C-alpha positions, -999 to +999 in steps of 0.1 A: +000-001+000+029+024+008+046+019-024+013+025-043+006+057-025+042+067-030+033+070-068+016+105-060-015+122-060-031+104-089-027+071-069-046+088-040-073+099-062-075+064-077-078+046-045-103+069-032-125+067-064-121+030-068-133+023-033-162+048-037-171+027-069-170-005-052-140-018-072-130-054-067-095-068-064-081-034-055-050-048-038-042-066-070-046-037-093-025-015-068+003-042-070-001-041-110+005-003-108+036-005-086+050-032-113+038-010-140+061+019-124+092-004-131+082-005-169+072+032-172+082+061-150+064+066-116+051+099-129+035+082-160+019+057-139+008+083-114-007+104-143-024+072-157-039+066-122-055+099-121-067+099-155-083+064-147-098+078-116-114+109-134-129+086-160-140+058-137-117+032-154-112+005-127-113-026-147-083-050-146-066-040-180-075-004-178-044+010-164-020-009-187-045+003-215-042+039-206-004+038-203+002+020-236-022+045-254-005+074-238+029+060-250+019+054-285+003+088-289+034+107-272+058+087-293+041+094-326+044+133-320+017+159-321-017+150-334-024+170-366-059+179-375-074+196-404-086+233-398-116+248-409-100+261-440-088+227-452-117+206-440-132+180-464-166+185-450-192+204-470-201+227-439-232+246-434-225+276-456-251+265-480-278+267-454-274+306-452-288+310-486-319+290-493-328+277-526-337+306-548-366+290-563-385+271-537-407+244-547-444+255-551-467+239-525-491+215-539-526+224-533-547+200-515-575+183-538-608+195-534-635+174-522-666+174-537 
């Protein structure tokens, strides 16, 4: 327990939130976090524990999944996204100018 809590504030938040959520096998998951701190840095594991706590991710493989995803994303470099000027979507500009010739309404047939 002391080794787990020494990881940082994220570990304390995870412990509190996991207990409040009724998480099972907490000691096993805490031991897994300490082991993961040997593969990753303790700061990364602490960040991942805080992230897991905030997003209520307390399943068995969640912490490893978060760490793996974070390592993959940060190793790939910054994420590039298309801006508004280079987007492939059509956008909503056409909505500002309704069709110049609206279709005439069809009159209801008269009943005799």
